[in-house]
C-alpha positions, 0 to 999 in steps of 0.5 A, a space after each residue: 444549859 437548855 437549847 431553845 428555838 430561834 424565836 426565844 433567842 432574842 432577849 434571853 434572860 442572862 443575869 439574875 437579880 441577885 447577880 446584878 444587885 451584887 455587881 452594882 453594889 460593888 460599884 457603889 461601895 468601892 468609892 464610898 469605902 475609899 471616901 469614908 477612909 480618906 475622910 476619917 469616917 471610920 464608923 461609916 467605913 466599918 459599916 460599909 466594910 461589913 456590908 462588903 463582906 456580906 456581899 462577897 460571902 453571898 456571891 461566893 455562895 451564889 457561885 455554888 448554888 445559884 443560877 447557871 450563869 452565876 456558877 463557878 463550875 459553869 463559867 470557869 474554864 481551863 487554860 486551853 479554853 481561855 487561850 482559844 477564846 483569846 485567839 478568837 478575839 482577833 476575828 469572829 471565830 468563837 461562838 456567842 457566849 451565854 454568860 461569862 466568857 472564859 477570860 471574863 470568868 477568871 476575872 470575876 473570880 480574881 476580883 472576888 478573891 481580892 475583895 475577900 482578902 481585903 475585907 479579911 485584912 480589914 477585920 484585923 487592921 488598926 490605924 497608926 495610933 491604934 485608936 481604931 481597929 477591926 473587930 478581930 484586931 484583939 486576936 493578933 499582936 501589935 506587929 501582926 496588926 500593923 503588917 496586916 494594915 499595911 497589906 490592907 492598903 496595898 490590897 486596895 491599890 490592887 483592887 483599884 488597878 484591877 477595876 481600871 483594867 476591868 473598865 478598859 476591857 468594857 470599853 474595848 468590847 464596846 468600841 472594838 467588838 461592838 459588844 455592850 456588856 453594861 446593858 445586860 447587867 442592868 436589864 438582865 437580858 441580852 439578844 443572841 443569835 438563833 440557837 443559843 441555850 437559855 440558862 437555868 435560873 435559880 429560885 429567889 428563895 435560894 438567894 434568900 437563904 444565901 443572903 441570910 447566911 452571909 448576913 449572919 457571918 458579917 454580924 458574927 464577925 462584927 461582934 469579934 467572932 466569938 467562939 462557943 463559950 466566949 462573950 462577944 468582944 465588940 464591947 471591948 474594942 473600938 466601935 470603928 474599924 479601918 477596912 480600906 
C-alpha cells in the first residue's frame, strides 16, 4: 500500500464496488435462500443457489486479482499477528488497520469457505422423495446424495451460527470500540488518522472478467457439469434443486 499525506487520510477509499456488491448480495441472498427452501419454492431456490455460487466464485477470484483490501495475500496474517491484534483489543495499542484486521481477515475466509461448501453440497442434494435434486445429483449414488443432503442442512445451520457471531462482532465494535464497520461497507470510504496508506484499487474491467468466469461456471454447473463429449444433463434431471 502507498503512504499518503495527512490531507488525504480522511475519507480514504477503502472498499471497492465489487466487494461491497458481493457483501450486500450475501446479506440479501441468505434469508431468501432459507425462505425459498422452507416454502418449497425450489425452482426459485435453485436459481438463487446458482447466483450464490457465482458470487462465491467471483469473490474467490477477486481475492486473488482484486483491489488490495480484497486480496487474501494482503489481509490473511499469521497466528502471531492475530494474537497481537486480539491482545490489542483490550486497549488502544494497535495501529489503525486499512482493510480487514488480522482476525476479521480469517473470518472472511471462513465464511467464504462455508458458503463454497454449502453450494457445492447443494449441487448433489436431493429431497426426501428424490423428486427434486441438484444438477450434479445424477453423478452420485442414492446413499451418497442423501448423505450430502443431510450435510447440506447442517452446513446451513453452521452458516447461521457464523452469521450470528459476525453480527455480534459488529455490535461489539460499534458499542465498545466506537468503530462503525457498516458505514464504510456502504459508502466504500472511511476516515483514518493522518499517515495511513491508501489501498490500490483494481480496475473494474478486471472485475468484469472475474464476473464472466464466475457466471460461466454457474451456467456450466446448471447444465449438469457436462464433460467434453457429453450432452448437457439438465434436461434429464428435475428442474429444481434443493440448495439449502
